[in-house]
N, C-alpha and C positions, 0 to 999 in steps of 0.2 A: 752619563748622569749629569743633570744640569747643576751648575754651581753659580750662585749669585754672590757677587762681592761688591761692597760699597766702597767707592773711592772718592774722598772729599775733593772739593775744588781747590785750586791754588790759593785763592783769596782766603778761604777758610783756614787752610793750613798756616798761612802767614800770620793770621790774626791770633793764633794760639800762642805765639811766642816761640822763640828758637828751640828751647829745650824740649818742650812738649811736641813741637812739630817734628823734631828729630826722632823722638821715640815712636811717634805715630807712623812716620814714613818707614822706619825700620820694621815695624810690625806689618805694614802693608807689603813691604818687600819680602818678608818671611812668608806671608800668606801666598804671595805670587809664586815664590819658589816652591811652596807645597803644591800648588795647582800645577805648576810646570812638571813637577815630579810625578803627578798623577795621584796625589793623596786622595783618599776616599773619605767622604763625609758620612759617617755612620749615623744610625738612629741613636737617640739619647740613651745613655746607659750601656750601649754595646762597646766592648773593648775595641780599640783601634785596629785597623788593618795595618800590620807592620810592613808588608811588602805587597803593594797593589798588583804586581806581576805574578805573585804566587800567594794566594790566600792560605795555602797549606804550609807556609814557611815555618810556622810555630808548632807544627806537628811532625817535624823532622826527627829522625833518630837522634837521641841525645838531649832532647828538649822536654823530658819528663819533669814536671813540677816537683821540687824537693819533697813536699808533703805527700804527693801522690806516689812517689818512688818508694815510700815506706810500706806500701800495700803489698799483700801477698801476690806473687806472680801466679796467676791462675787463668784458666779458660772456663767461663761459666756458660753452660749449655741448657737452654730451656727445652724440655721434652714435651711437646704438645699433647701427645696421646697418653703418656704415663703420668702427667701432671706433677712433674718434679724437675729438679735441677741437678745435672751432673757437673761436678767440679773436677777439672783436669789440671794436674801439675804439668806444665809444658816441658819441664826438664826431663821428667821420667816418662812422659807420655802415658800416664796412668790416671784413672779416676781415683781421687783421694777423698771424695765426699759425695754424698747424694742426699737431698732432702726434699720433702714434699712442699709444694706451694699451692696456689689456687688452681682452678680448672682452666685447661688449655693455655698454658704459658706460651707466649709467642716470641717475645724479645727480652733481652737483658739490656737495659738502657742506663748509661752513665748520666748522673745528674749534672745540671749546669755547673755547679761548684765542684764537681768531681769527687764528692765525698760519699756518695751513695750510689749503689747499683740497684735499679728498680726492675722487677720482673713484672711484665704486663700479662696478667691472666684475664683474658677477655671472655671466658666462659661462653663459647659460641652457642647460640640458640637457648641461652639461659639468662637469668637476671642477677646472678651473683658474681659478677666480675670483681677483680681486686688487683691491688698492687702489693708486691712483697718486696720490702727493702732488704738489701744485703750490705753488710758492713765490709768493704774491701780490705780493711785492716785485719779482720779475723776470718773472712770468708763465710760468716754465719748469717742466717736470715733473721729478720726481726718480725714483729707482728704485722700481718697483712692489713691493708686499709681497703675498705669497700669502695669500689669505683665502678661506675657503669661502663661496660663495653670498652675496656682499654686494649684495643688491638695493638696499637703502637703508641709511642710517646716522644714528643719533642719539647723544646724549650724556646721561649721567646729570646731573641738575641741579648736583651738586657737582663735576663735571668729572673725576671719578676713573676713569670708564669710558666707552669708546666702545661703542655698542650696535649691533652688526651685525644688520640685519634679514635673516635668511636665509629668504627667501620660500618657496622650494621645500622647505625642511626644516621649515617650521612652527616656527621656533626663533628665539630672541634670544640672540646670543652677546655676552658682556661681555668687552671686551678693553682692554689698556692703551691709553690715548688717543694715545700717541706711538709706541710700538714695535709695537702691535697684537698683542702676545702675549696668548694666551687666559687669561682670569681664571676665568670660569665660563659656564655655559650654562643657558638656561631654555626648556623645551619648552612650546609653546602648541598642543597637539594638535588643538583644535577650531577653529583659525583658519586655514583654507585660504586661501593668498594673503595672508598677513600682510605689510603693506608700509608704511603711513603712520601717523603718530601725532602727538599733542601732549600736553604735560604739564599737570597741574593747577597752579593759581596758587602753591601751596605746595611743589610738587615731590613730593608723596607718591605720586601715581599717574599713569599715562598711559593714554590710550585709543587702541588700535590698530585699524585696519580690517582686515577679513578679506575681501579682494576677491572670492574665489571661493566664499565661504560665506555672503555676504549678511548678515554679522553683525559685531559689534564685540567686542573683548576689553579688559577693564579689568585693568591690571597694577599690582600694588603694588610700588613701587620702593624701599621701605624693607626689606620682607621678601623682595623679589624672588620674587613668586609671582603666579599668575593668580588674580584675585579672582572674576571671573564673565564670562559672555558675554551679549550682547544681540542677539537676532535682530531685524533691521529689519523693519518692518511690510510693506514693499512687496517683500520678497525681496531686491532690490537688488544693487549691485555697488559697494560703498563705496570711496572713493579717499582724497583728502587730508582732513586734520583740522586745525582751528584753534580755539583757545579764545577766548571772548568777552573783551573788555577787563576786565570785572569778575571774571572767573574762574568765573562761575556756570554757563555753558553751553559746550557744544562744538558746533561746526558741522562736519558731515560731508558732503562732496560725494559724490553717488552717480551713477555714470555711467549706470546702467540706469533709475533712477527719474527722472532729468532734473531734479535739484534738490538741495537741501541739507537734511538732517535736522538738527533742533535737539535736542540731548541734555542733560538735566540730569546733570552729572557726578557729584555726590554720590549721587543716587538711582539713577543709571545707567538712565535711562528716557527714552523719546521724549517730547518736549513740543511738537513742532511740525515742520512741513515747509514749505520755501519753494521753489516751482517756479522754475527759472532757465532752463535750456535743455537741448538734447540733449547727453548726454555730459558732465555736470558733473564736473569733474576736479580742478583746482588751486585753492587758496584762499590769498589774500594780503591781510592787513590794510593799510589805508592808513597813511601815516606819522603822521597825527594820531589814529589809533585810532578813527575814527568809521565807517569803511566797510570792507566786505569785498568784494574783487574775486574773482569766480568765473569760472574759465576753462571754458567749455562746448565740449568737443572737437568737437561736430558729429556724433558717432556714438557709439552705445552698444556698439560692438564693439572688441575689442582692436586689430584691424587694419582699416583702411578706405581708401577711395580719396581722392585729394587734392581740394581745392575743395569741401569739405563746408559745411554750414550752421553752422559754428562761430561763437561769439560770446563776449562777456564781460558778465556781469551784475554790477551794483553793488548790494550789500545794505547798507542802513542798519542798523548794529548796534542802535541804540536802538529803532527802529521794527520791526525784524525783517521787513523787506520789501524787494523790489527797487525801487530808485528810478531806475535807468537800465539800458539795454541797449546795448552797443556791438557793431556788426556789422563784418565785414571785407569790403571791396569785392572781389568776385570769389570770395568764399568762403574757407574756411580751416579749420585744425584746432588752435586754441590749446590748449596742454597744460599745461606747467609752467614756472615761472620765478621772477621776483621783481621788486621795485620799486627804482628808482634811489634813491640816498641822499637826494636832495632831494625824493623823492616825486612828481616830475612825470612820470615815465615808467614804465609797466608793461611789462616785457619777458617775452614768452612764446614758447616753442618751437612751431613749426607741425609737429606730429608726423608728419602724413601728406603734408606739402607740402615738406619739406626746406628750410624757411626759418624765420627768426625775425621776430616782429612787435614793433614798438614802439608802444604806445598812449599818447596824451596823456591823463593822468588828469583833466585839467580839462575836456576836450571829448569824450573817447572816440574821437577820430580816430586812425586808423593813420598814424603819422608816418614810418614806415619799415619796409621789409622787407629782410632780408639773407639771401642764399642761403648755406647751410652744407652739412654732410655729410648722409649718409643717415639718416633717422629721428631727428631731434633730440629729446631728452627733457628731463630735469630740469636746466635751466640755472640758473646763479647769476650775480648781479650783484655786483661788488666794486669798492670797499669798500661796506660797509653800516653804518649807525648801530647802536649797541647795546653792551652790556658783555660778553656771552658768547653762545655759540650752543648751542642744543639740537639742532641738526642739520638734516637735510633740505636744502633749497636756501637755507636762511637763516632758520630759526625763531629769531630773536634776541630777547633781552630785556635 
């Protein structure tokens, strides 16, 4: 990333007087030290990057915000086909609540300020999409808000806008993050099936996947415009996206290619591919920022039979290779979810099996299965460590 720094001439410094010149030179030295240390200049309003070598440093175990820590410990599961939410107590591994929401709930998304969990009900092939707020302190839903086609949801890095990913409309809608009143809209016409994304380390841009177009879209979030598209080499069916800890690369799960594309974010070019398993879908960094868990759904089709050959692949970020593969006894369809606050459990929905899996991240063993509603999708685990949320099922930083 380019950094421009103004350095005054010697004559100008001397003309300022000794005291002022001393202060100025001290500040210049401090700025130089920051640049030497690799400090990241973020977009206005975005919280600073604490550790440029690991942008996940503030999502480590033990870094749950005090106010967030008071929330109920729950796993919230959107059941796409039964139009409801199953609420799981992770301690007892039991469903402790279930309530109706809108049509086709896809994801449960933590708000930028971590005070609300939003259910995205996109009402496929209908016009009555909505968002249902959940109070994480009580686990109870509020009144739904009518919103067009909210397949997924993200937030601008400064927290000023919610980004409704209107998949069927090939569009990103910017809305007030609290009232959901429309602010503006951005058409992404060459991105069929726009759905998942992650932001650059400095918040300048994001890379979105185009599931039904086999390509990616790079969006400038300063100017709010489409920068370019990238056709993936294998045709593909790209799904989830996560950025590397150092911010240089983006990992893109591809359900048809059966693995993860590695993308140079600045050049917006493919630099590698890591084979994982059939139906590579969800991506989740470990709490220490060294590993990436890949949920392989077991099928490269949108709908499939239960008991498939689903698995979880563990990628080492530094080595860029798979270091472990976790299987599911009896088969399954791990889809989307997140990691517990302590990093010890990976929770994933079993999309075609109507249940939830809990994986021990130390051993890869399935430590629990919980029956939920019909076709569970983008579940979230709460609370989670981090300062703010960029959306999806908990892309916190």
